[in-house]
C-alpha positions in Angstrom: 120.5 144.8 74.8 117.1 143.5 74.1 118.3 142.8 70.4 121.4 141.0 71.6 119.1 138.6 73.7 116.9 137.9 70.9 119.6 137.0 68.4 121.2 134.6 71.0 118.0 132.9 71.4 117.2 132.5 67.7 120.8 131.2 67.3 120.5 128.7 70.0 116.8 127.3 68.4 118.6 127.2 65.0 121.3 124.9 66.6 118.5 122.7 68.1 116.5 122.4 65.0 119.2 121.6 62.9 120.2 118.2 64.8 123.2 119.4 66.8 123.4 117.5 70.0 126.5 119.0 71.4 124.9 122.0 72.8 123.7 125.6 71.9 125.3 127.2 68.8 126.5 130.9 69.7 127.9 133.0 67.0 131.2 134.6 67.2 131.4 137.5 69.5 128.4 136.8 71.8 129.5 135.4 75.2 126.5 133.8 76.9 125.6 130.8 79.2 123.4 127.7 78.5 121.4 128.4 81.3 120.8 132.3 80.7 120.0 131.5 77.0 117.4 128.7 77.9 115.9 131.0 80.6 115.7 133.7 78.0 114.1 131.5 75.1 111.4 129.8 77.4 108.8 132.5 77.5 109.2 132.8 73.8 108.7 128.9 73.4 105.9 128.8 75.9 104.1 131.4 73.9 104.7 129.4 70.7 103.6 126.2 72.2 100.3 127.8 73.1 99.8 129.1 69.5 100.5 125.7 68.3 97.8 124.3 70.6 95.1 127.1 69.6 95.9 126.3 65.9 95.7 122.5 66.4 92.1 122.8 68.2 90.9 125.3 65.3 92.0 122.5 62.8 90.3 120.1 64.8 87.1 122.4 64.6 87.4 122.4 60.8 88.0 118.5 60.6 84.7 118.1 62.6 82.9 120.4 60.5 83.8 118.7 57.4 83.0 115.2 58.7 79.6 116.9 59.8 79.1 117.9 56.1 79.8 114.5 55.0 77.4 113.3 57.5 74.6 115.8 56.3 75.3 114.4 52.7 75.2 110.7 53.8 71.7 111.4 55.8 73.1 111.0 59.4 71.7 114.2 61.1 72.5 112.9 64.5 76.1 112.4 64.0 76.1 115.7 62.2 74.6 117.4 64.9 76.9 115.5 67.6 80.1 116.9 65.7 78.8 120.4 65.6 78.0 120.3 69.3 81.5 119.1 69.8 83.0 121.8 67.7 81.1 124.5 69.7 82.7 123.2 73.1 86.2 123.3 71.3 85.6 126.9 69.7 84.7 128.3 73.4 88.1 126.8 74.5 90.2 128.4 71.5 88.4 131.8 72.2 89.2 131.5 75.9 93.0 130.6 75.2 93.3 133.3 72.6 92.1 136.0 75.0 94.1 134.6 78.0 97.3 134.3 76.4 96.7 137.8 74.0 97.9 135.6 71.2 97.4 137.5 67.9 98.8 136.0 64.8 97.8 136.0 61.0 97.9 132.4 60.8 95.8 131.8 63.5 93.4 134.4 62.8 93.0 133.1 59.2 92.5 129.3 60.3 90.0 130.2 63.0 88.0 132.2 60.4 88.0 129.3 57.8 87.4 127.0 60.5 84.2 129.0 61.9 83.0 129.6 58.1 83.3 125.5 57.4 82.1 124.3 60.4 79.6 127.1 62.0 78.5 128.5 58.5 78.5 125.7 55.8 78.1 122.5 58.0 75.2 124.0 60.1 73.5 125.0 57.0 73.4 121.6 55.5 71.3 120.4 58.5 68.5 122.0 56.7 68.9 119.7 53.8 68.8 120.3 50.2 66.1 118.1 49.3 63.9 120.7 48.2 64.5 124.0 46.4 63.2 126.2 49.5 65.5 124.2 52.0 68.6 124.6 49.7 67.6 128.3 49.3 67.5 128.9 53.2 70.8 126.8 53.6 72.4 129.4 50.9 71.1 132.4 52.9 72.0 130.8 56.1 75.9 130.4 54.8 75.7 134.0 53.4 74.7 135.6 56.7 77.2 133.5 58.5 79.9 134.8 56.2 78.7 138.5 56.0 78.8 138.4 59.9 82.0 137.1 60.1 83.8 139.3 57.6 82.0 142.7 57.9 80.7 142.9 61.7 83.8 144.2 64.1 83.0 146.1 67.1 86.3 147.9 67.9 86.3 146.7 71.2 87.6 143.4 73.0 84.3 143.1 75.2 81.2 142.6 72.8 80.6 140.9 69.6 78.3 142.7 66.7 75.7 140.5 65.8 74.9 136.8 67.3 78.3 134.7 67.1 78.1 131.9 64.4 78.9 129.2 67.1 75.8 130.0 69.3 73.6 130.0 66.1 75.2 126.7 65.1 74.5 125.2 68.7 70.8 126.1 68.3 70.6 124.3 65.3 72.2 121.1 66.3 70.5 121.0 69.3 67.2 121.4 67.6 67.9 118.8 65.2 68.8 116.4 67.8 65.5 117.1 69.8 63.1 117.2 66.8 64.9 114.4 64.9 65.7 116.7 61.9 62.1 118.0 61.5 62.6 120.2 58.4 59.8 122.7 59.4 61.2 123.5 62.8 64.8 123.5 61.6 64.0 126.1 59.0 62.1 128.3 61.4 65.0 128.2 64.1 67.5 128.8 61.2 65.5 132.0 59.8 65.7 133.2 63.5 69.4 132.6 63.6 69.8 134.5 60.5 68.2 137.5 61.7 70.1 137.3 65.0 73.4 137.1 63.0 72.7 139.9 60.9 71.6 142.2 63.4 73.5 144.9 64.7 73.0 144.1 68.5 76.0 144.0 70.6 76.6 140.7 72.6 79.1 140.3 75.5 82.1 138.0 75.3 80.8 135.0 77.5 84.2 134.3 78.9 83.1 131.0 80.3 86.4 129.7 81.4 88.0 133.1 82.3 85.3 134.6 85.0 83.0 133.2 87.3 83.0 129.6 88.6 79.5 128.8 87.7 80.3 129.5 84.0 83.4 126.9 84.3 80.8 124.2 85.7 78.3 125.0 82.9 81.1 124.4 80.2 82.5 121.3 82.0 78.6 120.0 82.3 78.4 120.4 78.6 81.6 118.4 78.1 80.2 115.6 80.3 77.0 115.2 78.7 78.3 115.1 75.2 80.5 112.5 76.1 78.5 110.4 78.6 74.6 111.5 78.2 72.0 110.4 75.6 71.5 112.9 72.6 68.2 114.3 73.8 69.6 115.4 77.2 72.8 116.9 75.7 71.0 118.9 73.1 68.6 120.3 75.8 71.3 121.1 77.9 73.1 123.0 75.0 70.0 124.5 73.7 69.1 125.9 77.1 73.0 127.3 77.2 73.0 129.2 73.9 69.3 130.6 74.3 70.1 132.0 77.5 73.1 133.7 76.0 70.9 134.8 73.0 67.9 136.3 75.0 69.7 137.3 78.3 73.2 138.5 77.2 74.0 141.1 79.6 72.3 139.7 82.7 73.8 136.3 82.8 76.9 136.1 80.6 78.0 139.8 80.3 78.3 140.9 83.9 82.2 140.4 84.0 82.6 142.2 80.8 80.5 145.2 81.8 82.4 145.3 85.2 85.9 145.4 83.5 84.9 148.0 80.9 83.5 150.0 83.8 86.8 149.7 85.5 88.6 150.6 82.5 86.7 153.6 82.0 87.1 154.7 85.8 
């Protein structure tokens, strides 16, 4: 019966995609009504639409990362940092949507991984500059650390990350760049610290900003408003405080919901 319903829905979708306007096309031997077929295909179409939205946001993150790369090469660190902060907020939305709708597709995972590497790895490393050999070497090490953390660190549980997530490290660098006006020495120190956090095997909880307590949602909303309306230094200080609170107080502030859920699951 389930196979019969899915075959009917696929036949209807094929009729619409081919430009037939006279109604749904039903193969011979299948008797169904128009409204029943639409009701059956609606959840599948809804899931596909949310997957498309998530993939579009991941693509937007990658595009922002590429533009940030171009701005870094053009000696415009303020613009590059702003795009990285915007990418950080978009990534929070993508992760929340993926967990909420339980969407796991090969295309979406590969697109998201490539977007994370491009934006939070390569584009973030270029904030350090490539003028001197030491800065260039540190940028290469940062990219390698982000790649290593992205490829090899898997916790096997849906409640924690192993190693600092790359978006938070990128947010720290972008905020520091805006606050210090691209001071190379301070950026190098922060990048070295973020490299250690990314390759460290400590566990960080899922922040679940858009899925748990209301104050987390307000933090996210405040970040969006400040990014669009506030001056760069104030936005950078806000995002830096946000990221550092997650790095140094992951369980106390951001992991309470995940810990409670894990405890409930064990019970």
